[in-house]
C-alpha positions as a Markdown table, in Angstrom:
| # | Residue | x | y | z |
|---|---|---|---|---|
| 1 | Met | 23.7 | 7.8 | 16.9 |
| 2 | Ala | 22.2 | 6.3 | 13.8 |
| 3 | Ala | 19.7 | 3.4 | 14.1 |
| 4 | Gln | 22.2 | 1.1 | 12.2 |
| 5 | Asp | 25.1 | 1.8 | 14.6 |
| 6 | Ala | 26.5 | -1.1 | 16.7 |
| 7 | Trp | 27.9 | -0.3 | 20.2 |
| 8 | Ser | 28.2 | -1.5 | 23.7 |
| 9 | Gly | 28.7 | 0.2 | 27.1 |
| 10 | Thr | 27.8 | 0.5 | 30.7 |
| 11 | Val | 24.6 | 2.1 | 32.1 |
| 12 | Val | 25.5 | 5.2 | 34.2 |
| 13 | Arg | 22.0 | 6.7 | 34.6 |
| 14 | Lys | 18.3 | 5.9 | 34.1 |
| 15 | Thr | 15.7 | 8.6 | 33.4 |
| 16 | Arg | 12.1 | 8.8 | 32.3 |
| 17 | Ala | 10.0 | 11.8 | 31.4 |
| 18 | Leu | 6.7 | 13.0 | 29.9 |
| 19 | Leu | 8.5 | 15.2 | 27.4 |
| 20 | Asp | 5.5 | 15.9 | 25.2 |
| 21 | Gly | 2.9 | 15.7 | 28.0 |
| 22 | Ser | 1.4 | 12.4 | 26.9 |
| 23 | Asn | 4.1 | 9.9 | 26.1 |
| 24 | Leu | 6.5 | 8.5 | 28.7 |
| 25 | Tyr | 10.0 | 8.3 | 27.3 |
| 26 | Arg | 12.5 | 6.0 | 29.0 |
| 27 | Arg | 16.2 | 6.7 | 28.4 |
| 28 | Val | 19.5 | 5.5 | 29.8 |
| 29 | Glu | 22.9 | 7.2 | 29.7 |
| 30 | Val | 25.5 | 4.8 | 28.6 |
| 31 | Arg | 29.3 | 5.1 | 28.9 |
| 32 | Leu | 30.6 | 3.6 | 25.6 |
| 33 | Glu | 33.8 | 1.6 | 25.3 |
| 34 | Asp | 35.7 | 4.6 | 23.9 |
| 35 | Gly | 34.9 | 6.6 | 27.0 |
| 36 | Thr | 32.2 | 8.9 | 25.6 |
| 37 | Thr | 28.6 | 8.9 | 26.9 |
| 38 | Ala | 25.3 | 8.6 | 24.9 |
| 39 | Arg | 21.7 | 9.0 | 25.9 |
| 40 | Val | 19.7 | 6.1 | 24.4 |
| 41 | Arg | 15.9 | 5.6 | 24.3 |
| 42 | Val | 15.0 | 2.0 | 25.3 |
| 43 | Arg | 11.8 | 0.0 | 25.6 |
| 44 | Arg | 9.9 | -0.3 | 28.9 |
| 45 | Ala | 10.9 | -3.9 | 29.5 |
| 46 | Val | 14.6 | -3.2 | 29.0 |
| 47 | Trp | 14.4 | -0.1 | 31.1 |
| 48 | Lys | 12.8 | -2.0 | 34.0 |
| 49 | Asp | 15.4 | -4.8 | 33.8 |
| 50 | Leu | 18.4 | -2.5 | 33.7 |
| 51 | Gln | 20.3 | -1.2 | 36.8 |
| 52 | Val | 23.2 | 1.3 | 36.9 |
| 53 | Gly | 26.4 | -0.6 | 36.2 |
| 54 | Asp | 24.7 | -3.1 | 33.8 |
| 55 | Arg | 26.0 | -3.7 | 30.3 |
| 56 | Leu | 23.9 | -2.6 | 27.3 |
| 57 | Val | 24.6 | -3.8 | 23.8 |
| 58 | Lys | 23.2 | -2.7 | 20.5 |
| 59 | Glu | 23.8 | -4.6 | 17.3 |
| 60 | Ala | 23.3 | -2.9 | 13.9 |
| 61 | Gly | 19.6 | -2.8 | 13.0 |
| 62 | Ala | 18.4 | -4.1 | 16.4 |
| 63 | Asp | 17.1 | -2.5 | 19.5 |
| 64 | Pro | 19.5 | -2.1 | 22.6 |
| 65 | His | 19.4 | -5.1 | 25.0 |
| 66 | Arg | 21.0 | -6.1 | 28.2 |
| 67 | Gly | 24.3 | -7.8 | 27.5 |
């Protein structure tokens, strides 16, 4: 997905990992309205606030946020 895309969906999974050994990456898997799924990197505050089943929204040019 491009940074300028707009989408919304439901969180189906939360993950975090030290992929490069020094930076902790927080991602969520989102089921989009068209039925597809996408893995999206989110900021720490958003990741901590989200639960499986919550709605996540991204407007064009903005970071994903709870919706």
